[in-house]
N, C-alpha and C positions, 0 to 999 in steps of 0.2 A: 083282185081285191086291192084296195088302196089303204085300208085301215092299218095304221102302224102305231107302235108304242111311242108315247111322248116321254122325253126325258129332259129335265130342266138343265140349262147351261147358263152360266153367268159371265163367261169370258167374252171379250170383244175382239179387238184386233189380234191377228196372229203374230207370232214372234219367231225370230230366227235363232232361238237359243236352246231348243230342246234336242237332246241327242237322238240320233236316228233310231237307236234300238228301242227307245221308249215310244217314239212315233209309230214304229212298226207294231209294237205290242198293242197300242190303242187301235190302230187300223184293223188288226186281225180280230181283236175282241169286241169291236164295235163300241168302245167307250172306255172310260178310265176306271169304272167299277167302284169309285170312291165317292161319288157325289160332289166332286170339286170342279176343277176346270174341265171344260169340254175339249174336244179334239183340237190339237194345235198343230200347225203345219209350218215347216220351214219355207220361207219365201225368198226369192231373188232380191238382192239389195235394191234394185230399181223399182220394185213393185211393193204395194201393200195389199194384203188380202184380208177380207172379212168373211168368215164362214156364215152362211145363211142362218144357221141355228143360233148364232151368237149375236144377231141383231138385238140391240138394246130394247127397241120398241117392237114387240110382236103382238099386234092387236088381235082381238077376237076375229076369227076367220083365218087364222094361221095356226099351225101346230108343228112341233119338231117331230120328225119321223126318222126311222132307222132303215138303212139299206146299205149293203156293202159296196154298192156301185157309187155311193157318194163319197166325196172327200171326207176322211175321218169317220165315215159310216153314218153321217147324219146330214139332214138338210131341212130347210123351212118350207113347209107345204102350205100353199094358199088355197083355201077352200071357198073363199069369197073375194069379191072385188074390193080389196082394201090396200092400204099402204103400210109397209113395214119400214122402219128407219133406224139408222144408227148414227150416233154422234160420239166422237172421241176427242180427248184433249190433244191427241197427236194428229197432225194433218195427214192427208192421204198421199203425201210424198209427191205432190204435183209441183215440181220446181218451175214448170210453166203450165199452161192449161193442159189438162189430160182427159182422157176418155174413161169409160167404165166398161169392163168385160164381165158379163154374168155367165157363170156356168149353170145351165138350167136344163130342165126337161119337162115334158107334159105328162098328163095322165094316160090311162090305158084305153079309153073309149072314144078317141077322136076328139072332136070339138076344136075350138080355136082359142085357147088361153093365150094371153099376151102379157109381156112385162114392159114397163116404161121406167126410166130412171130420171129422177129430179125433173119431171114434167116433160120428158122427151116424147117423141112420137112412138107409140107402142109398136113392139115387134112381136109377131106371132111366134110362139114356141112350138116347134114342130118335132123335136126329139121325143121319141116314145119312152114310156117308162120301163121298157125291157132292156135298155142300153144305158151306158154311162152318160151323164150330162155333157152337153156340148157348149162351146163358147158362142155368145151373142154379144157383139160389140155395139155400144151406144155412143154415138158421136156427140156427146153433150158438152165437151170442152169445159170441164169443171175449172174454176179459177184456181190459180196457184194458192196453196195454203188451205184448200177446202178440207173440212172435217165432218161434213154431213152428207149422208147418202140416203135417198128415199126411193124405194122400189115399190111400184104400184102394179097390181095384177088386174087384169080385166078379162072378160069372157070365160071366167071359171064356172064350174058346175060339176055335178056328180059324174065321175068318170073322166073328166078332163080338167083336173086341177093343175096348178102350176107349181113346180118345185124349184126353189132357189138354193143351189148348192154353195156357190162361192161368188162373192163380188170382188173383182180385182181392179186395181187402179194402176195401170202401167203409165209411167211418166214418159209418154211418147210424144209430147208436144201437141197433142190433140189431133194427130193424123189418123187415128182409128186403126193403127196397126197393132195387133196383139203380139205378145212376146213369143219368141220361138219356144218349142217344147222344152228345150234345155235351159230356159230362163223364165218359166211361167209359174214356178212355185208348186207344180203338181207332179205326182208320181205317175207319169204317163204310161210307163211299161210295167207297173205293179211290182217292182223289185225292191221296194222299201228305200230306194235312193232317189233324191230329188235334185235335179238340175246340175249343171256344170259348176264345180269340178267333182261333186259327190257321186254322180251317176257315171259309171264307166262307159256307158253308151253315148255320152256327150263328148264330142271333140272340142267344143267351144260353147259359149253362151248363145251363139247364133245358130247352132245346130238344131234342126227341127225334128230330130228323131232320137229318142232316148233308148231305143232298143239296144240291149247289151250284146256284145259279140258272144259267140258260143264259148262256153268255158265256165270258169269258177264262179261267176256271178249269177248263174241260173238258179232259180228257187229249188230248195230241198223240201220234200213232202215226206214225212216219216210218221209211222204209227202202227197200230194193230187193233184188234178187238178182243173181247172176252178177257177182261183185264183183272180187276182189283177185288180182293177179299181181305178182310181183316184177319182171317184165319190162315192165309197163305203168304208165302214169301217170294214166289217167283215173279210176282208183279213188281217187287222192288228191284229185281235184277233187270227186268226190261226197262224200268224207269231209269236205271243207271245207263243203259244204252242210249236212251233219249238225251240224257244229260251230256254224254260225250259227243253225240252227233250234233246236237244243237251248238255246243261250245266250239266244235271244230269246223262247222260249216262256214265258208267264206261269204255266204249270201243269205238272203231271206230264208228262214226256216219256218215251216208250218207243221204242227203236229195234228194228225187225224186220229179218230177212233172209228171202228166199224161196229160199235154197239156192244151191249152187255158190258158196260164199262165199270159198274159197281154192283157186286153180288151181295146178297142173293136176289134182292128185290128192287134195286135201284132207288132206294129211298134217299131223301135229302141227307139224312144222318149217315147213310152208308157212303154217299159221295163225299161228305165232309170228313168222315172218320177213316174211310178205307181207301177211296181213290185219292183223297187229299186230306191229311198228309201221310197216311200210313204207307201207301205204295209209292208216293212222290210223283206220280203222274200229274197230280194237281199242281206241281211246281211250274208246269208249262201251260197252265190254264189260259194265260193271256194270249198265247199263240196257237191254241187248240181250236180246230174246227171239227166238232164231233158229229156222230150220228147216233141214233137211238136204236136199241135192240129190244128183244122180247122181254128180258128180265126187268127192264125199266117199267114195264106195264104190269108186273105181278102184284105190286102193292097198291097201285093206282091205275084206274082205267085211262087216265090222262097223262101218265108218266110224269107226275108232278115233281118228283125228286130230280129228274133229269133237267126239266125246264127251270126248276127253281135254282139249281146249281149253276148251269151255264147261262141262264137268262134267255127268255123266249125270243127277244129281239136279235140275239146272236145266232139262233139255230132255226129260225123260221123266216121265210122270205117276207112275210107280212106281219112279223112280230107277234104271231099267235102261237098256239101249241100244235101246229101242223107238223113241224119237224123236218121240213124240206126247204132248201135254199140253194143259192149259187153265188159264186164270186170268181174273181180272176187272180191267177198267180202268174206273173210274167206274161208269156204268150199263151198260157193255158186257161181254159174255162173249166171251173171245178163245180160239180153238181153233187150236193149231199141230199140223199133221198131217205124217206122213212119207209122201211120195208114192213113195218107194222101198219101198212096202208089201210087195212080193214078198220083201224081205229080212227082214221082221219078222212073218211069218205069213200074208201074203196080202193081197189087195185087195178081195175079194168081200164080199157082203152079210153073210156069217156069219164073216168073218175077225176076228181079235182086235181090230184097230184099229177097224173099223166097228162091231163090237159095243160096244166102249168108247165110241165116239163117240155111239152111240144112247143109252146110259145117261147120258153126260155132259150131253147136250142136254136129256134128259128132266128132269134135276135142276136145270136152269138157270132161275131165275125172272126173269132180266133181259129187257127188251123187245128189246134190240139184240144181235145176234150177228155176229161176224166170224171167218172161218176163213182160214188161209193155209198154203200148201205149195208145193212146187217146180213140179211138172208141171201145166200148165193143162188143163182139159177142153176149152176152146175157144180157138182162136187162128187168126189169118189167116196164119200160117205164118212161116217155111217148114218148120221141123223137124217139127211135129206133124201136118202134113197136114190141119189143120182141127179134128179132134176126137180127143182122147186119151182112150180109154175106161176106162183102168184106175182113174181116180179118180171115175168116174161113180157107183159105189155110195155113196161118201162124199158126193157132191153130192146124191144122192137123199135121204139122211138129213138133210142140211143144209136142203134145200128143204122137206122135210116138217115140219121144226122151225121154219120161217119165218126162216131165217138171212137176213141182209141183204147181206153183202159177202164175196167171196172174193178173195184176193190170190195171185198166182203169179209165177214167174220162168221159167227154162228157155229161153224165146224171148228173144233179146237185143234187145228193143225195148219200146216202150210201147203198150199197147192198152187201151181202155176199152169195155166192152159195156153195153148197156141191160139192165135186169133181165130174166131169162129162166128157163125151166124147165130141168131136167136134159136134156131132149131138144132144147133150143135154140130153143124157141118163145118169142116175146115175151110177157112176163107182168109186169104192174106189181107183182104180189106175189112175183116171182121174185128171184133172186140177181144182184146186179151184180158182174161179174168184172173185175178189173184185172190185166193182165200187166205187170210192171215188172221186166224182166230187164236193167235199164239201170245196174247198179251200177258198171260201169267196165271189164269185161274186153273186150268187143267189141260190135258192133251187127249185127243181121240185118235184111235187107230183108223185105218182106211178099210173100206169094205170091198168095193169093186172099182177097178180102174176104168174111168170113162175115156171114150175117144177124145183125143186132143189134149189129154192130161200129160204134161211134159215133166213136171217135177212134183214129188210128194215128200213131205217131211213130217212125221208124227212123233219125232223124238226130241225136238228142240223148241223151246220158247224163244221168241225173238220179235223183231220189228222189221217192217218193210221200209226201206229207204229208196225213194225215187228222186232222181235229179231231172228236173223238167227243162229241157232245152227248147228253143223256139220251134223246132220241127221234129223233135225226137225225145227219147227219154232213156235213162239208165235205171236199172233196178239192182238192189242188193237185199237179200234176206240176211239180216245180221242177227246172230244167235247169242243167247245169254246162258251163262255169264261169259265174259271174255271178248265178245264182239267178233267172233269168227263169222266170215261171210260164207253161208252155205249154198247160196244160189245167186247168180248175177247174170246180167245180160243187157241188151239194148234193143230198142224198137224205134221205128219211124212212125210219125203221125200220118194219117190219111190226108191227101190233098183235097 
C-alpha cells in the first residue's frame, strides 16, 4: 500500500543551525508535533539541501507522505506527471555552475517513473519503496547564483509513483560528482550525527563511510511493556530509569514499548493522564517507538487511544491504524509488529502483516535485525501457558530472515531465552527472545520453566537496555528503584 498521511509543511531551505538532539527527536517521532516548521536537517557548508516536502509549489498530483526511511520522516510523492518547484531568496550556493542530486525512490509495483530537473533528460527511478532513497545525479549545470529548482515526474501511475526525498545542490563545478558520505548532509548510518566532524565515523569530509567504530556511539534501545496506571506508582520508578539512561547515554537513544502502555483500556485520556504525565514515560514521547497491546483494544476495536496519542503516521508503515512498521537504528533493522493481528487482517502466513513483514525483511540489507511486539510466542507463564501460537507465523518469517532478537511484554515479568527456532528447539542461529512486561503495572509469577529459558525474574520492575553494535548487542535488565542490573550479557548477530 502506498497511501500515506499528508502533513503540511511551510519551510523551504534547510539550515545548519538546529541542535542535533532536536533533529534526532524529530527524526524518531516523524515530525515536530506542533504544526510549525517541518523536518530540518544540518547540511555541509558546501551544499544546500531542500527537502521534497518543503517545495514551495506542490501542484495537484503531489502529496506529502510519511515514512521513517525518508530524511526527516517525510517526502514528496508524485502521483501524476507534474512539475513541483521551489524558489528561494537565497541562491543554491553555486559559486560556479553546479549539478543537482535527488534522493529518490519509486513505488512498489514496478513501472518506470522518472524525474527530470529544470528540463534535463529524464532519469528512471529504479530504487524500490522497501529501501531508503538513493542518489540520482542530474548534470544540469545550474548557473552560479541559481535559486529556482523544478522537478518533473513522468511515467507515474498506480503502484509506481515517484518519491522525492531531498534535492541537493553540491557546489562541485558541474562535474556531476556527489559529495562523500561524510559531507552530504545526510545521517547515512542512522546514529543521529551528520557529517564530519560531528559523526565520529568520519575521519574527514572526504570519507565516504559514516559507520561509527564499535563503542560508545552505538545506539541505545531501552524500554518495557505493561506500564502506566494512574492508580499505581511503580511506573514512575521505571520512568526514572528511562530518564537516567537517556541522560547518561553518549549516543542516539530510542525508547520502546511492548504494549499495554496505558491501563486499563488504553483510552486517549488514559494515555494523556496516566502514561503522560502521571508516569512520566510520556516525557520521552519524541524518541519513543511503541507497539500496541491487547488493553489498547478494550475500549475501542481500533485502538483509537493509542493511535490518537502517538499518531498513526508514527506507528504504521502506511500511516494507517495497522500498527506495524520498521525503521533503522545504526546498523540494525528494527521491526515493530501488532500482535493483536486479528484486528488488522489476521495473523497467518498469508495475512497482510506477515506478507508485509516478508517483503520488509527481504529488502533489509543490514546484518542485525530486532523485532518487538506484545504477545510472546514463548513464556514460562502464567498467562500464555507456555507457547502462544498466533505470532508463530511472524516468528517463522523472522527466523528465515536470520533475525537476532525479539522483545515482548504481556507477561508481567522478565524472562530471557537462549536462541531458538520457532518450534522451541535450541539453535545458536536462532532468535533470542526477551519478555519484559515489567514497566510498572503489576508482576506475575512463573508457572512452568520452558526449555531454553535462561533467566526469570518475577520480583522486580525494570527496563531492558540494549546497546546495538554493528554486528553484536549487549543487554542489561535494569531494575527499579535504584538502577541495579539484574541480568546482563552480550550476543552476536547472524551473518
